[in-house]
N, C-alpha and C positions, 0 to 999 in steps of 0.2 A: 504494499499500499504506500503510495507517494503523498507527501503533503501538497495541501492546496494553496500555496502560496504564489505571489506573482513573481515571474521570471523578470526581476529588476536588472537592468544591466547597471555594472559598477564601471562609471566611467567619468573621467575628470571634468566632464560637461556638468554632472550634477554638482560638483564642487564650484564651478563657476557660477552657475545659475544660484545656489545657496549663498554665497558671498556677495552677490550682486542685489538679491532680493531681501535678505535679513542683516547684512553687515555693510549696506552700503556706505554708511559714513565711518566705517573703520578706517584708521589712519594706516598710511604708508610712507614711510620716511627715508629717504635715500642721502648720504652725503656725495656730493657731486665730486668730479676731480678738482676743482678750484676750492673746495672743502665748504662751500656754501651748501645748505640742506634743502631739497626739494621734497615739498609735502603733496601728497594727493591721498585719495580716498580708495577703497575697493571698488566703489561704484564706478571711477572712472577708469582705474585700471582693469576692471571687468570688461568695462566697455570698449576699451582700446584693444584688447584681447581679442574679442569679436571682430574687431576691425581688421585686426591683424589676419584672422584665420580667413578673411574673406578676401582680403588683399592677397594673400598667398595664393589662393585660388584663381584668382582673376590674373595674376601673373604669369599662369600657365604651368603651375606645380600639379603633380599628380597624386591622388591619395598613396599615402605611403611613403612618399619622397623624403628624404632627410634634408633638416634645415638645421645648419650648424649655428652656435652662438659663439661668441668669442668676446666675452663681457665680464666685466666685475659685478658683484651683487648690487643691484638696484631696482627701481620699479621697472624699467624697461626690461629687464633681464625677465623681471616676475611676469609680464607681460607675455613673452614667448613661452614661458613655462605652461601658460595655458593656451594661449591663441594657437601655438604650432600644433599640438596634439588634438584641440578640438576641433581644427580644420581638417582633420584627417591626416595630418602630416607627423613626422617622428622628429621630435627634438632631439638633437645632438650637440652636447655641450662638450665643447673643446678647452682642454684644460692650456690657459695661456701661459703656464711656467713650463710647458714641454720645449724642448727643442725644436725648431722649424722641419728637421726632418722627421722627427715623431708626429709631429701634426701633419706634414704632407702625407705620411704613410696612413694616418686615422682618418682624414677625411677624404682620402682615396678609397680606403678600403670600404668605408660606411657610405661611399657613392653621395657623399653631400651636394646638393644642387644649389643651394643658395647658404650664405652665412650673415648673420646679423651681428655688428661688429662695433666696439665703442671706437671712436675718434683716435685716441690715444692707443689704440692697438693696432692699428692700420699698417704702421712699420712691420710688426710681426705678421701680419698677413699676408704683406708683400714679399715676406721671403720664403713663403711656400705656395701660394695660391697658383703659379702657372704649374705647378706639378699635380694638381688636381683637377676635378672636372667641376668645379664651382663655376656657375654661370651668372648669378646676382648675388651682389654685395650692397648691402643694405647697412649705411652708416648711423649710428645711433642718432647723432646729432644733426643729419640732414636728411639724406635719402630715405632713412627708415620712416621718418616724418612724413616724407612726399608720398610716400607708399601709402601710408594709413590714410592720405588725403584722397587716394584715387576711389575709396568707397565711402560710403555712408553708413551711419549704425543700421539702418533696415536690410543693408545688403547680407548681412548674416543670417544663414540658415543652419539650424542645428542639425547636425547629420545623426544618422542612424548608425552609432559606432558599436562595432563589437567589443564587449570588456576584454576579450583577449586580443583585441588589434594592439598593435606596437605603439606605444606612446613617447618612449623615450629612449635613448641609448647613451651607454657613457662606457669609455675606454680604460682597463685597466693600465696601471703605470709601466708594464711591460718590463720589470725587473728580472723576470726568465722568460726570454723569449721575445716574440715581438707584441706587441699591446693587443689584447683581446676586446672585445666588443660584448658589450652586455647589454640585453634588450629588455627594458622592462615594459609591461602591459599595461594598459589603463585599470585592469583589475588588479595588478600586483601593486602598482600606486596608491591605489584608493587603501586597499587592505593594509600596507605599510603605514600609512596615514593613519586609521584606526589603532594599528597596533603601538605605533609612537604615543599617540595621544592617550589611549587607555591604560597604559603601563603606569602613568600616574608615580614617575618615580619619587621615592622617599613620601609619598602621599600628598604631595604638594599639589600636584596636578596643574596643567595647563590650560587655561580657560579664557573666555572671551575678554576677560579684564587685564589680561595680561599683554606687557610688549615683550616680543621675541627678536633677539638680535643675533643673526645667522653670520657668524664669521666665518665659519667652514663655507668655502668657496661655493657658489653656484655651479661651478664649471667642473664639479667633481662630484658623484654619486648623490645627485639631486640636493645637495647641502643638507644632506642626512635626512631628506623629507620634509625640513621646516616650513619650507614656502607652501607645500601643501597643507600640512598640519594647522599652520597658521589661520590660512583660506578656509579651510573646513570649520574651525572654530571661530572665526572672526577675530581672531589675536591681532592686535598691533603690530606691524611690523618695521623693524628698524634694520636699514641696510647700509654697510659702511662703506660703500664704494672701494676703491683702491687704496683707502687708508686705513693699515692695519697695524699700526704701532700703537702701544700700551696706552699712551697719552691720547692718542684720538678717541680709541676704545672706551675707554674710560670716560671719556667728555660725553660720549653718547649714551652711555649706562646712566649715567648721573643727570644728564638734561632730558633725556627721555623717558625715564623712570622704567628702565629696562628691569624684566623680571626673570627671564630666561636668557642666556647667552651659549652659544654653542660653539667649541673649536677646537682645537689640537692641543696638547700639552704645552708646547712651546710657546704659543700666544699667552698662556695663563702663566707661564713663569716670567714672562716679561712684565705683565700686569702685577704679579704678586711683588715683584722686586720695586715698582713703585709705590703702591700700597702700604709696603714695609717702611718706606721712606717719609710718607705724610700721608695718612689715608683721610685727613682732614678735609683734603681738596675736593673729594668728591662725595656727592649723597648718594650711596648705593642701598638705601634703606628699603626699596623697593624690589631687591634681589631676593629671587626665591632660590637659584641655584644657577651654576655653571654646570653645562654639560660638555663634558670631556671627552674625546675619543681619538681614534686614528692613529694611537701608539698608548702603549702601558703609562697610567699616570702615576706618578711616585707617591706612595703612600706620606711621606713627608709633606707633599705638597698639597695633599688633601689634609692632613693635619693642621701644617701652618693656615690656610685659608679659614677653617673653622675656628681654631683656637685664638689666632691674632685678629681676623676681621670679621667673623660670625657668618662667613659665607661657605655654603654648601655646594659641594662637588659631587655630582652624578656621573661617574664613569661608564661608558657604553661601549658596545663591542659589534664590529660589523666590518664588512667588505663591499668594495662595489658590487660583486656577486649577491650580496645580501639585502640590496636597494637603499642603503646598505646597513640599518639599525637592526640587530639581531638578539641583543642582549642590554639589561641595564643593571646597575648594582643598586637595586630597589631593596630595602629591609622589609620582610613580612612583619605584621603586627606584632607577634611573640617575641621579635628582637629589637623593636622600637626602643626599649629602654635598657639596653645593654650599655656597659662602661664605653668610654671613649676609644679606648685603646683596641677593644673587639670590633666597635663599630669600625674603625678605621681600617681594620685587618679585612673586613667584609666588604667596604666602601673602595679598598683597593684591587680587589678584583673585579672581572668583567662582568659579575652578577649572574643573572639567572634570566633564561631565554624569554623573549616578549611571548603572548599569546600565539598560539599556531605555529611556533619555531620550537623543532625538536632538535634534540642534540645529543652526540655519543663521542666518546673516546675510544679510538681502536690502535691497536699494535698488530699489525698484519690483520686478519679474519677475526679477532678475538676482541670483544667489549674490555675495557678497562675497568676496575672496580671503582665504585664512588666513594673512595676513600681519602681524599685530598693529599696522595702520596703518588701513587701509581701515575705514568705519564703515558700519553698517546696522542695521535692526531685528532684534533676537533673536526667532527663531520656534521652537518647541519641538512636540514631539510624545512621546507615549510613553502606557502603560498607566494612569500616574495622572495624566494631562493632561485637564483638562475638553474636553469635545466640543462643549459648547453651556451657555447659562444657561438656569435654571430658570424656564419662563415668562416668557421675557425681555419686557419691556413695550413698546409699540408705538411708542417713540420710537427703541429700537434701530436700527432700519433708517435713520433720517434721521440720527441723532447718531453712528454708527459705534459705539455702544456694546454692541452685540449682535453680529448675525451677522457683520458685518465684521471682528469679531475673529479668524474663522478663515478661511484661504486656500481656495481651489479645490479643492486636494489635499489638506486636511486637518490644515494645521499652524496652531498657534495664534499669534497676533501678541502677543508681550508688552508692547510699548510701550517696551521697555529699547532704548537705542542702545548697540550695542557694536562690538568689534573681537575678532577670534579669532587666536590665535597659531597657528603652524604644529604646535604640539603639542595644540592644541584648547582652550587654556585661554581662559575667558570675560573679558572684559575691559569689565566695564559703565562706559560712558563717561557716561550720562545716560539719563532717562526721556526720550519724545519729545517732553513737555510742557514739560521743564525746559531740554533742549538751547538753547544760545545761539547762534543764527543771524545771524553778524556780517559783513558784507558778502559773503554768499553761502557762507561757511565756517562750520563747527561748532566750537564751544567747549564743551567740558566742565566743566558747573559741578560735577560729582563730583570731578574732577581737581584743579580750583582748591580744593576745599574740603578735601580729604586734605592737600594741601600745605600750607595755612594752618594745619590743625589740627596740625601738625608745628611751628610757632613756638612756642617757650617759653611765650609771654606769652597764648595764645590757647587757651581752653578749647573753643569749639564758633565753628563758620563755616558760614553756608550762601551760596551765590552763585545770584544770579536775574539774570534778563536785563530790562533797562530799555529804552524805545523810544529810538531815536537818529535824527535827520533824515539823517544822512549813510549811516549802517551798518545801518540798520532795528535793531539791536538791540545793546547792549554789555552787558559783566558789571558788577553791583554786588555788592560782597561786604558781608555782615552779619556782623560777628563778636562775639563774648562774650570779654571778656577774664578770666584768672583773677584770683582776689583778690591785690589788692596789686600786679597788673601794670598795665604801661603800654606802648603802642605808636602810632606815629603812621602814617597812610595811607603817606607814603613809604616808611618803615622796612619798612612789609608788602610794598609794591609792590618794594622793593629784594630782600627775602627771596625773593619768588616768581621775579624776574628771570632767574636763571641756568637755572630748570628750564622756563621757557615761552617760545613767542614773545612779541615785544613787544605785537603786536595781541591777544593772549589776557588781557594784564594788565587786572585791572580798574579802571574809570575813577573808581569813586567805592568808599569805605568808610563803613561805617555800623556805629557801636559802641552794641550793645543790649543791655538787661540779660539778655535770655534769647532762644532761638531757638523760635518757638511750634512744638507737635510735635503729630502726629496721635493717634489714639486707641491705637496701636501703637507709639508713640516715633519716629516718621519725622519729620524735619523737614518742617513745613506751609509750603511754600514760595507757596502760594497767598496767604495770610495776609500774606507779606511783600511779596510783587508787590501786592497791593492797597494796603499801605502807604507801599511807594517808590516801584516804577514808574510809578504814577499822578501823584506827586508829581513 
C-alpha cells in the first residue's frame, strides 16, 4: 500500500518564490570592492534572479547548459545562485584562486557556454578564456546589467523542472589527479538546506531573525549551502565581497549584527588575534556561533573563543562531494551540562552526521568498532552525497580518482582516516594521504598540529611525513611563531610529551614564516613535503 501524498518537486524555484513572497523585505548586504556597502532586499534580488533566467534563455542558451560564475560573495552572485538553475541551466562556480591552467581545464571539461564575472576578475578570465568554449562574458558592473534590461519582469516563466535535474556543479581541488566535477541536483540542494537548517547546532538554531555572514566563498562548494539556507529561512545575508581580512570581517559582524558566520579555521585564527588585542572595538553581542570547517579546528582555538570572548565555535565536516556539510559538532541534551574540558573535547571533533547522512569507518572490507580508538577510512552515503563524478577522465580507473572512490554497495570513500566514538562522534585523525605510517603504526598529523597550536608561542603548525630508513616515515613539524615569541624544538617536544606516546613526537621541527595554503585556506602539505621531505 502506497501513501496518498502529493508528488511535490523539491526544486530551488520553491525557495525563490518563498523568499519573494514571505521574506521580501529581508535584507541582503554586500561589501563592494571599493569597501562601500550595497543594500538590497530578497524581493529585489529574487526579481532580478528571474530576469537573469529569462535573459539567459533569450540569449540562446539551451536547457542544461552550464553558466560559469567568477565572482566574490555579493548580491549578484546570489542572483546567479537562483537565476541560473531556475532558468533550467546549471550554475558552475569557478574557483578564482586556482591557476589559470586549472580554470581552463575546468571550464572546458564542464562545457561552460557563458560566464558572469566581476570586473576586477576580468584579467584572470583573460588568461584562460581563449582555451575554453565560453561564448558570452557578462561583466557584473556593465554587460550583466545590460543583459537584465533585455527582458521585463513579466518575461519569466516558471519551468516544470524535475527535482533530479542538475542545478549546480563544483570541481574538487584536484590535489590527486585532475579536478573532478561534482553535480548537485535541485533535490539534493533543497535537502541539504533542510539538513543544515534542521540540525540546529548547539541548540541555538538559525532563524528568520538572524543575520548570516558566509565568509566561505560562494565559488566553492555552494558556500556550504548558506545562501540557500538563508533564503529558505528568510535570514538576513551579509556578504563580504573581496574583503576577507580580520578587520573588515569584524566590522561587518559588529555593524550588521551578525549571528552566524561561516569560514575556514585560518580566517578565525586571524580574527582571534585581533580580539585578543582589543575586543572592545567591536560589538559581537548578536553572535550566536561561528561555523568553522574546511580543516580540523584546533581545540585550543575553540577554548580561547569561548573562555576569552564568550563566542561559540561549531565545527562541521564535509567535502565538495557531500554538498558539502555532512556533520556538525552538536551536543545532545544529555551532554549539555558537561564540564568545559569535556565540552571542548567533543566540540573539537567533526561531530555527528546530519539527518539522512550515514557514516562508517572501514579497514579493507571490515567495519571498525565504535570505540574511539580503532582507525579506518570514513565512508558516507546520503541524499546529498555524490554518486559519481561528472564525465570522469579516463585516468580515473587507473589512479583511483574516479570510480574507485565508491564501494560496491554504494558508499563514498572520503579519504579521511577517522575513529568513531560509542556515541557516533567522528574524530578526524588525518587524510589518507597525510597520515604518517611509522613502523607499521599510524600517527595522526592532525592531532599533533592541534596540540602544537595550543602552545602560546605558536600561531600555526603543520605536520608532515618524512622518509626514514628504519621506520619508513617519521613526523616533521613546520611551525609559525607568533610575533615576538620564541621556542626551541626541545621546548615544543616537551610540551607535546605528556599528550602523546614517545614514538609520536616529531623528530624535526622547522620554523617557517608561513604555512602554504590551498585556494580554500587549508594547509597545502604537498608544498611542505616537496620542500622538506626530499631534503
